[in-house]
N, C-alpha and C positions, 0 to 999 in steps of 0.2 A: 470593591469587587470588580474583577475584570469583566468588561462587557464583550458581547459578541463582536462589536465593531472594533474594539481593541485587538481582538484575536485576528480578525480579518485584515486589519492594517499590518499587524506583525507578519502574517502569512505572506501578504503581497510584498512586504519589504524583503523577506527571505527569498521569495521566488524571483524577485528582480535584482538580486545581488549580482553585481558584475563578475565577481570571482567567488562562486560558492565553494565552500570547503566542508570538511566533516562536521565542524561546529555549526555551520549554517544548516546542514542537513538534520542534525540532532535538534536544533531549535525548531525547525520547520515541522518535524515529526511530532515534537512535543506540543506545538501550537495546535496541530490538527487533532491530536488525542484529547487535549483539554477542550477544544471546541466541540468535538464529538460528544464528550461526556457532559459538558455543561449546557450545550445547546444542540441536542440530538435532532436530526432531521426526521421528518415523518416517514420517509421511505428508508427501509433498511435492506441490505443485501443479504440474501439467504442462499444457501447452497443445497442442492438436492441430495447429496451424499452426506451421511452423518458419521459413518465409520468405515475405515479401510479405504485405501486408494488403489484402484486398479490401474497400474501403469506398466506399459510394455517396454521397459528399458532396463538395462542392467548397470546404469550409472550409479555412482555413490549416492546421489540425491534420491534416485528411485528406490534403491535398497533401503534407505533410511525411512522414507515416507510411506512405504508400502504398508506397514503395519500401524501407522499412526491414524488418529482421528482426523478426518478430512477437514472438519471445521477448524481445528487447531492449526493445521498446516495452512489453510487459506488465510487465517489471521496474520501469520508470519509473511506469507506471500503478498498480502495487501500492503503491509508495512514496507516490504522490499520494493514493491512497485512505486510507492510514494517516493522513495529514495531514488530509484532509477529515473523517475520523471524529472526530478530536479537535476541530477548529475548528467543524464544523457537523454535529452528529449527525443532524439532520433531513435534511439534504441527503444524507449518507452512506446513511441508511436508504432514502431514495427511490431512490438509484442501485442499491443492493443489491436492492431489491424489483423494480426494472425488469429487472435482470440475471436474477434468479431466475425472472421470468415468461417468459424465453426458453428455460428448460429444458424 
């Protein structure tokens, strides 16, 4: 059976890859999902909206998500942010900073 330490080691290896590629990202995402399912943390993230997304834009993304369940959309966005963090740390930090400014 894979231990939490095995998963942590694999995650660190992927995150420290000198030349990350799509395969590295897929592995990293898989390791995080497995770790989350096998060794859940006590604290979980919850979102205040449970259905419908009020978005004031007319982009393709906004039109698609407008009538979707917010929890479903946030799960996808969380996966996307994990990938962005690996591929472009500067972009990830800029997004996080912008979100934190909304608090």
